[in-house]
C-alpha positions in Angstrom: 106.0 208.2 223.7 107.6 207.1 227.0 106.9 204.0 228.9 105.4 204.2 232.2 107.0 202.3 234.7 105.1 199.4 236.7 105.7 198.5 240.3 107.4 195.2 238.9 109.8 197.5 236.6 110.3 199.8 239.6 111.5 196.7 241.9 113.8 195.5 239.0 115.3 198.8 238.4 116.2 199.3 242.2 117.5 195.7 242.5 119.8 196.3 239.4 121.1 199.4 241.3 121.6 197.4 244.4 123.9 195.1 242.4 125.6 197.6 240.5 129.2 197.0 239.9 131.6 199.5 238.0 131.0 203.0 237.2 127.4 204.1 237.6 125.9 207.0 235.3 122.5 207.5 234.4 123.3 206.6 230.6 124.8 203.3 231.9 121.8 202.6 234.0 119.5 203.2 231.1 121.3 201.0 228.8 121.3 198.1 231.3 117.5 198.5 231.6 116.5 197.9 228.2 116.6 194.2 228.1 114.9 194.1 231.7 111.8 196.4 230.9 111.5 196.3 227.2 112.5 199.7 226.4 115.3 201.9 227.0 114.2 204.6 229.5 115.4 208.1 229.7 117.1 209.7 232.7 114.2 211.9 233.1 112.0 209.1 233.2 114.1 207.3 235.8 114.7 210.3 238.0 110.9 211.1 238.1 110.6 208.3 240.6 111.8 209.0 244.0 112.6 205.6 245.0 114.9 205.1 241.7 116.5 208.8 242.4 117.2 207.9 246.0 118.3 204.5 245.2 120.8 206.0 242.4 122.2 208.7 244.8 122.7 206.2 247.5 124.5 203.8 245.4 126.4 206.5 243.6 127.7 207.6 247.0 128.7 204.1 248.2 130.6 203.2 245.1 133.4 205.8 245.8 134.0 204.0 249.0 134.7 200.6 247.6 138.2 199.0 246.7 137.7 196.0 244.8 141.3 195.1 243.5 141.5 192.0 245.5 141.9 188.7 243.5 139.3 186.3 244.9 138.4 182.6 243.8 135.3 182.6 241.4 133.1 180.8 244.2 133.9 183.4 247.0 133.5 186.1 244.3 129.9 185.1 243.8 129.3 185.0 247.5 130.9 188.4 247.9 128.8 189.9 245.1 125.6 188.4 246.8 126.5 189.9 250.1 127.6 193.1 248.6 124.2 193.4 246.9 122.2 192.5 249.9 124.3 194.9 252.1 123.4 197.8 249.5 119.8 196.7 249.5 119.6 196.7 253.3 121.2 200.1 253.3 118.6 201.5 250.6 115.8 200.0 252.7 117.0 201.5 256.0 117.1 204.8 254.1 113.6 204.5 252.7 112.2 203.6 256.1 113.5 206.6 257.6 112.0 208.7 255.0 108.8 207.1 255.7 109.1 207.5 259.4 109.7 211.2 259.0 106.8 211.4 256.6 104.6 209.7 259.2 105.5 212.1 262.0 104.7 215.0 259.7 101.1 213.2 259.1 100.9 212.6 262.9 101.4 216.5 263.7 99.2 217.6 261.0 96.2 215.2 262.2 96.7 216.6 265.6 96.7 220.2 264.5 93.3 219.4 262.5 91.6 217.5 265.4 91.5 214.2 263.9 91.2 211.4 266.4 93.0 208.0 266.2 89.8 206.3 265.4 89.0 208.7 262.4 92.6 207.8 261.2 92.2 204.0 261.7 89.0 204.0 259.8 88.9 201.1 257.1 88.7 202.1 253.6 85.3 202.3 252.0 84.4 199.2 249.9 85.0 199.6 246.1 81.8 199.8 244.3 82.1 197.4 241.3 80.0 197.9 238.2 78.9 201.2 239.2 79.3 204.1 236.6 79.2 206.8 239.3 82.4 208.4 240.6 
């Protein structure tokens, strides 16, 4: 049975993609994740999560643009790898933010069409009823 990924697993997978070096394939990603999350996930499991799928597609598109044939001393190499990982993470987060803003505009329009007020939309969530067996 396939393992369900936790939020922590998702974050580790996306960070792995942000720092990915070399040729990126679903199989290579699945193989590299086994030590991180305890089992080797399948391509289908990973691609079922939109955050992972978008990070994979983003990274796949960016790898082709790089040319890393320059020889660099080790200390600078470590710094360059960290900078590259942070740039990839930043680009991915910008992409996620754009998607969330688009979703917000859709929700805003639908709320307007259905006559919801700003007060209704900003109402706090109801308190959780602990210990109750009712739904």
